[in-house]
C-alpha positions in Angstrom: 88.1 66.5 104.4 90.1 69.3 102.8 92.3 70.9 104.5 92.1 73.9 106.5 93.2 77.1 104.9 94.4 79.3 106.6 93.0 82.3 108.1 94.0 86.1 107.7 95.0 88.2 110.1 92.9 90.7 109.4 90.1 87.9 109.3 91.1 87.4 112.7 91.7 90.5 114.6 87.8 91.6 113.3 87.0 88.7 115.9 89.2 89.0 118.6 88.3 90.4 122.3 89.9 93.8 122.6 91.0 95.4 126.0 91.1 99.0 126.7 94.6 100.3 126.3 94.4 102.8 129.5 93.3 100.1 131.4 95.7 98.1 130.1 98.6 100.5 131.4 97.1 100.6 134.6 97.0 97.3 135.3 100.4 96.3 134.3 101.5 99.2 136.4 99.7 98.2 139.7 100.8 94.7 138.8 104.5 96.3 138.8 103.8 97.9 141.4 102.3 95.3 144.0 105.8 93.6 143.1 107.7 96.1 144.1 105.8 95.9 147.3 105.6 92.7 148.1 109.0 91.4 147.3 111.1 94.7 147.8 114.1 93.1 145.6 114.2 94.7 141.8 116.0 91.4 140.9 113.2 89.5 142.2 110.8 91.7 140.5 112.3 91.5 137.6 112.4 88.0 137.6 108.3 87.4 138.1 107.8 89.9 135.4 110.4 87.3 133.1 108.3 84.7 133.8 104.9 86.5 134.2 106.2 87.5 130.0 106.9 83.7 129.0 103.9 83.1 130.3 101.8 85.3 128.2 104.0 84.8 125.0 103.1 80.8 125.5 99.4 81.6 125.8 99.9 84.2 122.7 101.3 81.2 121.0 98.6 78.9 122.2 95.9 81.2 121.2 97.5 82.2 117.5 97.9 78.5 116.8 94.8 77.8 117.6 93.2 80.5 115.3 95.3 80.6 112.4 94.8 77.6 111.3 98.5 78.0 109.6 100.5 74.9 108.4 103.8 74.0 109.3 106.6 76.5 108.1 109.6 74.9 105.7 112.1 77.2 107.3 113.1 80.2 109.8 112.5 83.0 106.7 108.8 81.5 106.2 107.9 81.4 110.4 109.4 85.2 110.8 107.0 85.5 107.1 103.7 84.2 109.4 103.8 85.8 112.2 104.7 89.0 110.8 102.0 88.9 108.1 99.3 87.1 110.4 100.4 87.2 114.1 101.4 90.8 113.8 98.0 91.0 112.5 95.9 89.1 114.7 97.5 90.4 117.9 98.0 93.9 117.2 96.4 95.2 113.7 99.2 95.6 112.2 101.6 94.0 109.5 105.2 94.1 110.3 107.7 93.6 107.1 110.6 91.0 108.1 114.1 92.1 106.3 118.3 92.3 106.4 118.4 88.5 106.4 
């Protein structure tokens, strides 16, 4: 069986379900507001938001690895390039560049 060819960020972005940015912003604002009401301490709200961000990041990584068919990267520079070219294009529709090594 031939190895899977890595998919381009463009191909993946074209097939990804999108959420309206305004809906996302309103939902995030409602979550923050509810956390402030429930927890009342800003420090605890920040901890909860940090944990939510971490969990979202883990899910993004899982989806990236499942849909992109990338192979193991040799070094950190290659990892950064793959994320910039495929990952950013896949989730945001933009291509990033890595510089200042």
